[in-house]
N, C-alpha and C positions, 0 to 999 in steps of 0.2 A: 736318456741315461738308464732308466729302469730296464729297458730292453737289453742293454749291454750287460748289466749285472746278472740278469736271469740267464743269459747265454753263457756267461763265464761259469756259473754254477753247474749248468748242464754239461759243459765240456769237462769239468773236473770229475763229475760222476762217470762220464764216458771213458775216462782214462783208466779206470779200474778194469774195464773189459776191453781186450784188444779187438780191433775191427777184423783183422786177419790173423788167424792162428798159424804160427810158423812150425815147421817140422812135422806136419801131418801127412805130406805127400810122399810118394814113392821117390827113392833116390834116383838121380840121373848120373850115369857114369861118364867120365871124361870131364874136361874143362872147356869152357866156352872159347872159341877161336879168338874172340875179341880180347879176352884176358891174356892169352899167349902173345898176341900181336902188340898189346899195349905195354908189355914189359920189355920190349926190344927197342933198340935204336935203329932208325931207318936212314939210308939204304943199307941193304944187306945182301950178300951173295947167298944163293941157295945152299951152298956147302956149309956156310957158317950157321944158317938156320938149322940144318940137319945136325950139326955138332952140338948146338946149344939147346935145342928144344925138340929134336927129332924123336926122342923116346916118349914124348908127351902124348897121351891119348886125348883127342879132341872130340867134342860132341858133334855128331852128324845126324841127319834124318834117318840114316840106316844103322844107327848105333855108334858106339865109340870106335874111332880108328886112330892108329898111331900116325902122327904127323909125318914121319919119314916115309911111310907108305903112300901118303897123299902127295908128298913132294916128288916122289918118283914119277907120278903121272903128269907133272907140270913141266913144260918145255923151257920156261923162263929160267935163266941162271942168275939173275939179279933182280931184286925188288927195290926200286928207288923210294917207294913210299909204302906205308902200312896198308893203305887201301889197295894198292896193286897186289900185295900179298893176299889180303882177304879175298879180293875178287878172283884171284887165281885158284885159291883153295875152294871157294864156293863153286867155281867152274867144274871142279872135280867131284866134290861131295854133294853139291846142291845146297839149297837152303830150305828151311821149313821147320815144322815142329820136331823136337827132339824127343825120342821115346824115353820113358823111365826105365829103370833097371828091369822091372818085370815085363814091360812091353817088348824089350829087345830079345828076351829069352823065351817068349811065349811061342807055342806051337800052333796057335789058332784056336785051341780049345779053351773054354773059360768056365769058371765055376758057375753053377746055376744061380741066378738071382744077383750076381755081382754087376751092378749097373756100369761100373767103370770098364769092365771087360766083357760086355755082352755081345761082342762081335761087330758092333757098329764101326769101331775103329778099323777092324780088319777089312770091312767093306770099303771104307774110305782109302785104306792103303792100296787095295787092289785097283781101285779107280785111278789113284795117283800113278801107280805103276803102269797101267794101261795108257794113261795120258802121256807119260814120259816116253814110253816106247813108240807111241804114235808120232811124237815130236822128232824122233831120231830117224 
C-alpha cells in the first residue's frame, strides 16, 4: 500500500509539468486526408466529392495540394468505401512524412547552425526522389 501512495504523490507532482509541450513546432499546411474522409458518408461518386470537398487542401509528402487536383488524376468515378478513396489518393500523392510550412517553401539553403534544417533532410528527400524514379 505504501508503494501506491508514494506513486500517487509523484504523479500529482508530474502533472504540473507537461511531458510534451504543444504548439512549439512549425505549422503544417493543409488538412489530413483521414480527416476529410472521416467526415463523409460512403459510397460516394467522384463528382460529389469534388463538389463537397474539392477545394480542400490536403497534406501530402510534396506539400499541400487541392483535393480536386488530386481527384483529376484518379480514374475511379465511384468510391464504395472510405478506404478505397484513401488508397486512390495515396496512389496519386504517395504516403510518407508531411513537410512543415517552412520545409515546403525552402530552397535548399539553411541558416547556419540550425539543426532542424542542416541539409540532412534535403539529402533524404533526394534519396527518396531517386528511389521513386527508379521504381517507375
